N, C-alpha and C positions, 0 to 999 in steps of 0.2 A: 130417187125413189127412197133410198135409205134415209136421207136427210129429212124428207117430209114425214116419214113414219116416226122418226125420233122427235121431230117437232110436235107432232100430234100427241105423243106421250107426254112430253114436257109441258105442253100447253094444257093438258088435262090435269096435271099435278100442280102446276104453279099458276098464279094469276099473272096477268099481263105485266104489271109493274115489276114483280119479282123476276119474271123471265127476262125482261129488258135489262134489269140490273145485272143479272147473271151474264147476259150477253155482252154487256159493256166490259165486265171483269174478264171475260174470255176473249176479248179483242175483236168482237164482232162490231163492224162499223156500218152506219147508215146515215143518210142525210136527215137530220132531225127536223121535225115540223112542229109548229105550235098546235096544230089540230091533232087531238088524241088519236082519232081513227087513222089518219094518214101516217102518223108516227108509228103506230102499231103495225100497219100494213108494210111499211118500209123495214121496220125492225124484224118482223117475222120473215119477210123475204130474205133479208140478209142472214138471218139465223139458219134458215133452210139451206142456203148456199154454203154457209160455214160447215154445216153438218155433212152435206153432200160431198164436200171436198175432203172429208175424213178427218177434219180437225177436231181436237178434243173439246168437249164442253163440260167443264167441271162445275158442279154445284156443291162446293164444300159447304158444310153446315146442313147438308141434307139429313133429315132425321131418319131413324130406322123404319118408321112406319111408311114414309114416302118411298124409301129405297125398296122396301118389301113390295109396295104397290107397283113400282116400276119393274121389279123383277117379274112379278106375275104377268104384267102386260107384255114384256119382252118374251116370256116363255110362251104365252098364248100366240104371239106373232110367229115365233119359231115353229110351233106345232102346225100352224096354218101353212107356213112356208114349206115345211117338210112334206105335208100332204100334197102340195102341188108339185114338188120336185121329184120325190121318190118314184111315183108312177111314170113320169117322163123318162127318168134314168133307166128304170127297169125295161120300159118299152124299147129304148134305144139299144140296151144290152141284148134283148131278145132278137131284135132286128139284125144286129150285127152277127149274132150267133146263128140265126137262120140262113144268112147269106154266106157264112163261113163254110169252107169245104170240110173242116174238121167238126163233125157233128157230135163227137164225144167230148169236146172241150167243155169245161165248166163255164156257164155264162157269167159267173161272178168274177172270172179272170178277165173279163172284158170291160171292167169299170172304167179304166183309163181311156180305152178306145171309145167307149160310149161318151165320156166327157168331151173328148176331142171331136167326135161326130156332132154332138149337140152344140158345141161352141161354133163349129164350122157352119152349121145349119141354122142356129138360133142367134149366133153372134152376141151382140151386146145384151140381149134379154137374158140369155143363159148366164153370161158373166155377171150380170147384176144380181141374179138369183143366188149364185154362189157367194158373191161378196156380201149380200144381205144376210145370208145364213151365218157366215163367219162373223160379221159385225154383231149380229144378235147374240151369238155365243160369247163374244168378247165383252159386250155390255152386261150380260147376265153374270159373267165371272167377276167383273169389276164391282158391280153392285153387291154381289154375294160377299165379297171380301169386306165391304163396308159394313154389312149387316152382322156377319159373324166371321171375322178373320181366321179364327182358329179352326173352324169346321169346314172351310172351303176346300173342295177338291176340284181339279180341272175336269171339264167335260169333254 
């Protein structure tokens, strides 16, 4: 899921040739073909798998304008992701609070319990959502450091 989102962002910013050059530099391997379409299909699949495995994909030489565009795209994805996660987490916290014998407890104290509940009941989907949000924050931080290293603060 994360790898495909990253791939979409990268493919919107770079043309195929440039993206395949960056892929080779970053150690992405695929069986090359003389047919341009087949070669792109194999390269893009290998790149998605590379990104899904959490491996870094460095595009040194990225200009400030491109980095700024990538930051904006990642921030948009992060906001969409937060909108889908926060209501689910709040709902789980309220459910646990309503089932609790201690009705005076603050529902905000149940965040960890809500995470565990969601993980147990949503399994991989919930874990992927948490990973995606962390990954997006990491990418935004990394790109922000490239754009303006002196002004960057962790989020």
